[in-house]
C-alpha positions as semicolon CSV with decimal commas, in nm:
position;residue;x (nm);y (nm);z (nm)
1;M;-2,320;-1,834;11,332
2;S;-2,161;-1,882;10,989
3;K;-1,999;-1,604;10,787
4;P;-2,201;-1,475;10,493
5;R;-2,071;-1,617;10,167
6;R;-1,891;-1,367;9,948
7;R;-2,060;-1,293;9,617
8;Y;-1,872;-1,218;9,298
9;V;-1,963;-1,089;8,953
10;V;-1,769;-1,058;8,632
11;C;-1,778;-0,737;8,430
12;I;-1,936;-0,787;8,087
13;H;-2,005;-0,429;7,984
14;T;-1,819;-0,102;8,047
15;E;-1,983;0,162;7,827
16;G;-1,972;0,490;8,019
17;A;-1,778;0,339;8,311
18;E;-1,409;0,371;8,224
19;D;-1,307;0,257;8,571
20;L;-1,442;-0,097;8,515
21;E;-1,242;-0,367;8,333
22;L;-1,405;-0,626;8,107
23;R;-1,379;-0,986;8,233
24;K;-1,256;-0,872;8,573
25;L;-1,406;-1,017;8,889
26;Y;-1,554;-0,783;9,145
27;Q;-1,684;-0,859;9,492
28;V;-2,039;-0,747;9,558
29;R;-2,144;-0,580;9,883
30;E;-2,502;-0,644;9,984
31;D;-2,729;-0,344;9,924
32;E;-3,096;-0,440;9,889
33;T;-3,206;-0,086;9,807
34;A;-2,956;-0,058;9,523
35;E;-3,049;-0,399;9,385
36;R;-3,421;-0,313;9,385
37;R;-3,328;-0,008;9,179
38;G;-3,128;-0,212;8,928
39;H;-2,775;-0,154;9,060
40;L;-2,496;-0,353;9,226
41;R;-2,252;-0,223;9,485
42;V;-1,911;-0,357;9,372
43;V;-1,571;-0,323;9,542
44;D;-1,272;-0,193;9,347
45;E;-0,899;-0,246;9,404
46;S;-0,883;0,026;9,669
47;G;-1,147;-0,147;9,878
48;E;-1,406;0,122;9,811
49;D;-1,748;0,026;9,682
50;Y;-1,942;0,193;9,401
51;L;-2,283;0,150;9,240
52;Y;-2,311;0,030;8,881
53;P;-2,602;-0,096;8,670
54;K;-2,670;-0,470;8,718
55;E;-2,649;-0,530;8,345
56;F;-2,276;-0,448;8,353
57;F;-2,215;-0,778;8,535
58;A;-2,282;-1,150;8,523
59;P;-2,298;-1,358;8,841
60;V;-2,011;-1,595;8,908
61;E;-2,066;-1,924;9,090
62;S;-1,740;-1,987;9,268
63;G;-1,609;-2,276;9,470
64;G;-1,428;-2,020;9,684
65;P;-1,132;-1,785;9,677
66;K;-0,893;-2,052;9,546
67;E;-1,057;-2,007;9,204
68;L;-0,992;-1,635;9,205
69;D;-0,659;-1,469;9,124
70;R;-0,650;-1,241;9,426
71;K;-0,371;-1,021;9,291
72;S;-0,525;-0,929;8,955
73;G;-0,890;-1,011;9,013
74;V;-0,918;-1,172;8,669
75;L;-1,085;-1,499;8,587
76;S;-0,880;-1,808;8,670
77;E;-0,833;-2,085;8,416
78;A;-1,109;-2,281;8,591
79;L;-1,360;-2,001;8,531
80;R;-1,248;-1,922;8,176
81;G;-1,424;-2,234;8,054
82;S;-1,746;-2,145;8,230
83;R;-2,085;-2,076;8,073
84;Y;-2,005;-1,699;8,080
85;A;-1,687;-1,741;7,875
86;A;-1,862;-1,961;7,619
87;S;-2,155;-1,723;7,583
88;S;-1,941;-1,413;7,542
89;R;-1,723;-1,541;7,254
90;G;-1,794;-1,361;6,933
91;S;-2,025;-1,111;7,099
92;G;-1,812;-0,816;6,989
93;A;-1,834;-0,659;7,335
94;K;-1,556;-0,413;7,406
């Protein structure tokens, strides 16, 4: 039996959620009930998971952990040139 593939998202919106960081990668824990209700269960630096609205995140297609900076959780250079990075330039999101 193969291990389930880890799923990651990048934070694109933080209004009302001061504990999230823009452009930071977060691992998603599967929670079908939360997803049906419009939320994602994401893991923070402490290893705890919390629910946030889906619209706060964009999915990240990753070739694996080597593309992720494990220490800081920020986008690697390989991901900075992705479709997300191109679409977020000039959006004025803070």
